[in-house]
C-alpha positions, 0 to 999 in steps of 0.5 A: 111173570109166570110164578115158579113152583117146586115140582120135585117129586112130581112126575113129568112122564107116565109110568105104568109099573108092575105094582099098578098092574097087579093092583088093578088086576086084583081089584078088577080081575083084568090083565092089563099088561099089554094095553098098559105097555101100549099106553105108556109107550104112546104117552111118553112118545108124545111127551118127548115130541110135544111136551107135557102140557100138550100130552096131558091135554091129548091123554085127557081127551082120550079119557073123555072119549073112553068115558063116553064109550063106557057110558054107551053115548055118542062120541065126537072126533078129537081135533087133530087126532088120527081116527080109524074108519069107525071113528075111534082114535088109533091110539085107543084101538087096542083098548076097545075090547076092554071099553066095550066089554060086557064085563063092567070090571074090564071097563073100569080097569081100562078107565083106571089106566086111562086116568094115568094122565093125572101123573103129568105135572107142569109149571102153573099158569098165572092166567087170572082172566076168569077172575078179572073179565067183566060180563055183559049179563044183567046184575039183577035177577029180573024175571027169576027174582020171584022164584028165588025169593020163594025158594029162599023163604022155604029154605029158611023155614025148613033149614032154620039156619043159625049162627052160634060158633064162638071159638077162635079160628085155629089153623095151621095153614099159610096166610098172605104173609106166611103161616097165619098164626105166626103172622097175626101182627102182619095181617092186622097191619095190612087191614087197619087202614083199608077198611077191612078191619072195620068190616070184620068188627061189624060182622062180629057185632052183627053176629052178636045181635042176630037171632036167626031161628032158634039155636040148639041151646035155646031149644034144649033149654026150652025142652029141659027147663021150660017145657010150658013156654011156647017161645024162648029166646035168649040174648047172647050176653046172658050165655057168655061173659063177653060179647063176640065183638068185645072178645075179638077186640081184646084179641086185636089189642093184644096183637097190637101190643105184640107188634110194638115189641116185634118192632124193637127186634125187626124194624122192617117187619111191616114194610111189605104186608098184604091182606090177601093174595092169589095162589096157583097150585099145580095139579095132575094133568097139567091143571092149575087151581087158583086159590085165594088166601085171605088174612086171619081176621077175615077168616075168623069173621067168616068162620061162623057163617061158614059152619052155619052154611055147611050145617044147611048143606048137610041137611039136604039129601040132594047134596054130596058136598060132605060125602059123595056116597050120599048121592050115589044111591040116588043116581043109581036108582035114577039111572036104573029106571031109564029116566032122562039124565043131564050132567053138567060141570061149570067152568070156573064156577066160583069165579063166574057165578054172580056174587049178587045172587049169592048175596041175595040168598044170604040176605034171605037166610040170615039178614041183609046186613050180614049178606052185605058185610059178607060181600065186602069181606069177600070181594071189596079188597085187592088180591096180590098176584106177583107185583100187581093187584086184581079184584073179582069182577063177577064171582067170589074167591074160592079159598076164603071160608064160606066161599064154597058153601055159599056157592053150593047152597046158592046152586041148590036154590037156583035149581029149585027156583028154575024148577018152580019157574017151569011149573015144578014147585017141589022139585028134588030130581037132581043132585049137586056136588059143588059145581057138578050137577045132575038133573033128571028132568029135561024141562028143568035141564033146558031152563038151567042151560038158559039161565047159565047163558043169560048170566054168561056162565060157561059149561064144560062140555067135555065133562057134561053129558046128556042121556035120554034113557037107553042107555041111562048114564050119568057122571057126577064128582068124577064117578060114572053110572050106567043103567043102575050100576057104577062103572067108575075107575079107581083114582090113579093118585089113590093107587100111587099113594098106596104104593109109595106110602103103606100108611095110605093103603086104607084110603085105597081100600076105602075108595074101593068099598065106596065105589062097589069094587070090594064088598063083603063077599069079595075079600080076596082083592083086599088080600091081593092089594095087601100082599102087593103093597106090603112086602115081607119085612120091616114095614109089616111090623109097623102096621096097626089096625084098620076097621072095615065097614060095609056102606049100607045103613048108617046106624047100629041098633043096640042090644035090647038088654043093654041099650033098649031100642036106642039107635046109635048113628056113626059119625063118619066125618071123624074117620078121615082124621084117624090113620090106622092101617090094616093087619092082614092075618088078624083084621081080615079074620075079624072083618069076615067073621065079626063085622058082617052083622054090623051094618056100618063101621068106619075104615079109619076109626069108630065114633058113636053118637048118642043123645045121652051119655051111655056106659061105654063099657057095656056097649055091644061094640066093646068086645069087638073093639077089645080085639082090635086093641089087642092088634093095634095097641090103642084105638081112638074112639069117642062118644059125641052128644047130639048136635056135635059137628066138630070132626077134628080130633085135635080139638076133642082131646078130653073125657066126658064130664058127667057133671055138665048138665045134659042140655049143655052137653047137647048145646056145643055152645061153649068150647070147653064143654064141646071139647069135653065130649070125646072119649079119646083112648082105651087107656083113659077109659080103663078098659083092659085088653082081652090079650093083656 
């Protein structure tokens, strides 16, 4: 039985309104009225005659065809599509002058229009064959084993992964039995008799016992208190009142007491408890994303490993998981040199990439016991789908904590192991965003294809491309590059969101900055977008302030009189947590006049990172921030110590505590200490506004 979802508010037809056209014209200086009317006409004609799913597939094929034209690559005929003598789909003929224009902005404007197929939504498909289908491929690495082991040992040496997260898993998301924190008793009931709870407690116990590398606390203690010692290792029970598994057992005992009381009021509460299920999410373009949902206690056990793996990913310069902009400069520089480029996109990557390879990676980075327990928690369980249950046959479930990070890190190790196999021992000519990979070497690229075929992992050919240098083109993370220039469109959903909700205008402008559409020297598109989305009236009175930043060097050199030569990196992850909008008249002036000299500021807020506890009132940014406070009333700012990695503002509500020793402030081991590392508002800092 196909699950039903609520598509209220989701479009089943393509609309290209005047707001969309004006915004595209503002960003790209391209009049798209004629081609947008043409596109809307053919799209809705297909919708009426063939339905939304067929229409989305056809319009997606048009977009892929146009992408290859923009990247100046060879094109192939679209099946069952009318083509002219030049091999162009007849529906795209009016757009050819834009797609082949020498002006890249016109190309990007047309691609932005052609991304409109993402407006179409359909009922989800409950196909789970990518999860359940078995494979005839080997269940061992075979000839690749020695190369994987070599790269894994390098990663362990250079990344020094460690597990030290002690906080409870906090979430507002739903679990298999409803909102996770409101249904702890149901989740606990579902895992008590099937062995999952025992595996969870074993994972907590093993994380207590394991010492992988040296934690930041150990390093800090060694440097600050015992500098003469060559090695300093602390047992975890000396740092905490109770061991992890003891504290977790206390939580479980408390939930069991709650369960006894709940039964008095709701005798049938635990009749239909499940430990995990598969959820189907409708996405634009009639796509269905399959997400696994696990019980709270499994997620809590996986969270420390999840954070540890993401710390490792953030250390890799070739990884763009945390920020796509991180690798855009690498792709630009490579395509500017005219080198070989191959871009691949894997099909159902987490479902089909063998879990035994990922277990091998975790075993080498941590230890075999943790890797084995991780595999049990991930796939040694039944996932409910409607009235039936399924298990993962080859891969592992995307949606459980550590799933994506484990796959992404394994993907990196796979590329470098294959490069080692073909005689390239220190290979870094590649970049990865999850299941998207771009390789700048033909030999490694061919070996990568061979590896995927060997393990029966499919490549999405429509999303993959190969360029031999003239022109030099690449695609990764839905961003397009040719000969050192980015030609990516603006995502249609970013425009639609900004038109429908003025509070999301900062997201749209942030995307434009990141993709090089708006720069320091081109503020006019910002004014045009603001005028278009913010008509005169009540909305403008509700706005706050948006701080822009040029995407260049990610640190600010302090004034020598105040801060000497201290370098202050900016924590970009926190910007997404602050939703401040842009006041045109005031912030535009500040942006142009005062921010040009600052290399990097965040569009959605400002957070400074320093090794020591600085005097924030004397910071060079304060005069500028006072101006912004006069506009918006209050601005969230903060100072994090070295090593702080939490980006959720709700978890960082307290003032800096000067009584805490510096080595503890840097450790972020204890949750209360970590929470005390953030200065939340100007009011708590007792800083007066210039205009008050």
